[in-house]
C-alpha positions in Angstrom: 0.0 0.0 0.0 1.3 3.4 -0.9 2.1 5.5 2.1 0.2 8.7 2.9 2.6 11.6 2.5 0.6 13.8 4.8 1.1 11.4 7.7 4.8 11.2 6.8 5.2 15.0 7.0 3.3 15.1 10.3 5.5 12.5 12.1 8.7 13.9 10.7 7.9 17.2 12.3 7.9 15.8 15.8 11.1 16.9 17.6 11.4 13.7 19.6 11.8 11.8 16.3 14.2 14.2 14.7 17.4 12.6 13.2 16.2 9.1 13.8 16.6 6.7 10.9 13.7 6.9 8.5 13.0 3.1 8.9 12.0 3.8 12.5 9.8 6.7 11.6 8.2 4.7 8.8 7.5 1.8 11.2 5.8 4.2 13.6 3.8 5.7 10.8 2.4 2.2 9.9 1.3 1.8 13.5 -0.4 5.2 13.6 -2.3 4.4 10.5 -3.8 1.4 12.2 -4.4 3.2 15.5 -6.8 5.8 16.7 -7.2 9.3 15.4 -9.2 11.4 17.8 -10.5 15.0 17.5 -11.4 16.1 21.0 -13.3 19.2 22.2 -11.9 21.8 24.8 -11.9 20.6 28.4 -12.1 16.9 27.4 -10.6 14.6 30.0 -8.5 12.1 28.0 -7.0 10.0 30.8 -8.5 9.5 34.2 -5.6 8.6 36.5 -7.0 5.1 37.4 -7.3 4.0 33.8 -5.0 1.4 32.3 -1.9 2.6 30.4 -2.9 5.1 27.7 -0.2 4.2 25.1 1.8 6.8 23.2 -0.1 9.9 22.0 1.2 12.4 19.4 -0.5 15.8 19.5 -1.2 16.8 15.9 -3.1 20.0 16.7 -4.2 21.8 19.8 -2.9 21.9 23.4 -3.5 19.9 26.6 -2.3 19.9 30.1 -1.2 17.0 32.3 -2.2 17.6 36.0 -2.4 15.9 39.3 -4.8 16.5 42.1 -4.3 16.2 45.9 -6.7 14.6 48.4 -8.7 17.9 48.7 -9.2 18.1 44.9 -6.7 20.9 44.3 -5.0 20.6 40.9 -1.5 21.5 39.8 -0.3 21.3 36.2 2.9 19.3 35.7 3.2 19.7 31.9 1.6 21.5 28.9 1.8 19.6 25.7 1.3 21.4 22.4 1.2 20.5 18.7 4.3 18.4 17.9 4.5 17.1 21.5 4.1 13.6 22.8 2.6 12.2 26.0 1.4 8.9 27.3 2.4 5.8 29.3 3.6 2.4 28.2 5.2 -0.5 30.1 8.8 0.9 29.7 8.2 4.6 30.6 5.7 7.4 31.3 5.9 10.8 29.6 4.2 12.8 32.3 1.1 10.6 32.4 1.6 8.3 35.3 -0.9 9.1 38.0 -2.0 12.2 36.1 -5.0 13.5 34.3 -4.8 14.8 30.7 -7.3 17.6 29.8 -7.5 19.5 26.5 -7.1 23.3 26.7 -8.6 23.7 23.2 -9.9 21.5 20.4 -7.1 18.9 20.0 -6.3 16.2 17.6 -4.2 13.2 18.7 -2.9 10.0 17.1 -2.4 7.2 19.6 -0.4 4.0 19.5 -1.5 1.3 22.0 1.2 0.1 24.4 1.1 -3.5 23.0 1.9 -2.1 19.5 4.6 0.4 20.6 6.6 -1.8 23.0 7.8 -4.2 20.2 9.1 -1.3 18.2 10.8 0.1 21.3 12.6 -3.2 22.0 13.6 -3.5 18.3 15.3 -0.1 18.1 17.6 0.8 21.1 18.1 4.4 19.7 14.3 5.0 19.9 14.2 3.7 23.5 17.1 6.0 24.4 15.3 9.0 22.8 12.2 8.4 24.9 14.1 7.7 28.1 16.0 10.9 27.7 12.7 12.8 27.2 11.2 11.1 30.3 14.3 12.1 32.4 14.0 15.7 31.3 10.3 15.9 32.2 10.9 14.3 35.6 13.5 17.0 36.4 11.1 19.7 35.3 8.3 18.3 37.4 10.5 17.9 40.5 11.5 21.6 40.1 7.9 22.7 39.6 6.7 20.8 42.7 9.5 22.2 44.8 8.8 25.8 43.7 5.1 25.5 44.2 5.5 24.0 47.7 7.9 26.6 49.1 6.6 29.8 47.5 3.7 32.0 48.6 0.8 32.6 46.1 2.5 35.6 44.5 5.7 33.6 44.0 3.7 30.7 42.6 2.0 32.9 40.0 5.2 34.5 38.9 7.2 31.3 38.7 4.5 29.6 36.7 4.0 32.5 34.3 7.8 32.7 33.8 7.8 28.9 33.1 5.0 29.3 30.5 6.7 32.3 28.9 9.8 30.2 28.1 7.7 27.8 25.9 4.7 29.9 24.8 5.4 33.6 24.3 6.1 36.4 21.9 7.8 39.7 22.5 5.6 42.7 22.8 6.6 46.2 24.1 9.2 44.8 26.5 7.0 42.1 27.8 6.6 38.4 27.0 3.0 37.8 25.9 2.0 34.2 26.8 0.7 32.9 23.5 -2.0 30.6 24.8 -5.5 31.8 26.0 -5.3 31.7 29.8 -8.2 32.6 32.1 -7.8 33.4 35.8 -9.6 30.1 36.6 -7.2 28.1 34.4 -4.2 29.7 36.0 -5.7 29.0 39.4 -6.2 25.3 38.5 -2.6 25.1 37.3 -1.1 26.1 40.6 -3.7 24.8 43.0 -5.3 28.1 44.1 -8.7 29.7 44.0 -9.7 32.0 41.1 -10.4 34.9 43.5 -7.0 34.7 45.1 -5.3 34.5 41.7 -7.3 37.4 40.3 -6.2 39.6 43.3 -2.6 38.6 42.8 -2.7 39.4 39.1 -4.2 42.8 39.8 -1.5 43.6 42.3 1.2 42.5 39.9 -0.4 44.6 37.1 -0.5 47.6 39.3 3.2 47.3 39.9 4.0 47.0 36.2 5.2 43.4 36.4 2.3 42.1 34.4 -0.3 43.2 31.9 -3.4 41.0 32.1 -6.9 40.8 30.9 -9.6 38.1 31.1 -7.8 35.7 28.8 -4.3 37.2 28.2 -1.2 37.7 30.3 2.0 39.5 29.5 4.9 39.4 31.9 8.0 41.6 32.3 10.7 39.0 32.8 13.3 41.2 34.3 10.9 42.6 36.9 9.5 39.2 37.6 13.0 37.7 38.1 13.9 40.5 40.5 10.8 39.8 42.5 11.7 36.1 42.8 15.4 36.6 43.6 
């Protein structure tokens, strides 16, 4: 069967697969063709934490967040995955999904490979296994740092730290500020750091009054130098 060039171009654009031999990418493409293609609405819960392993998911379009919740129901976001990103859990590793929930932040399209299909490819190609283990190690370091910062900082510090973190991945320069390039309501930010919307709104207003932020109902811009001085 002739291969679909649109699928080839999609997978070749994923950073985690860059520079891998094409035979590996081609084999993964064959699995994806036989697997699920899902178009999901905003705020769709993809993976309840008690479910069986999700498999490997490629985000073709959209954004989602991986988050955990404590015993009181407070949430904190451990990772945001955008177009070109990968998440999921198989027998050999977890890319931020173990014990976490995955929720779409906007309409999102994913391709998924079930764990029983992906594991044989992983065992067949050591370079693929090393690539995913390296990604897993990096995410674990990021999550450990995030948890440490969110535990030991007050709400003002949590807001600033998380916005700086977001600005490193999703931002554009605008008038000396970093405009976070994803729609972000006060409630969504509150969910990300385990706080109430009212408290986050007050904190954002204080920071805006001081010129550290410019914020509206769904947009936040942060002055990185002023924010870093605040956290120092």
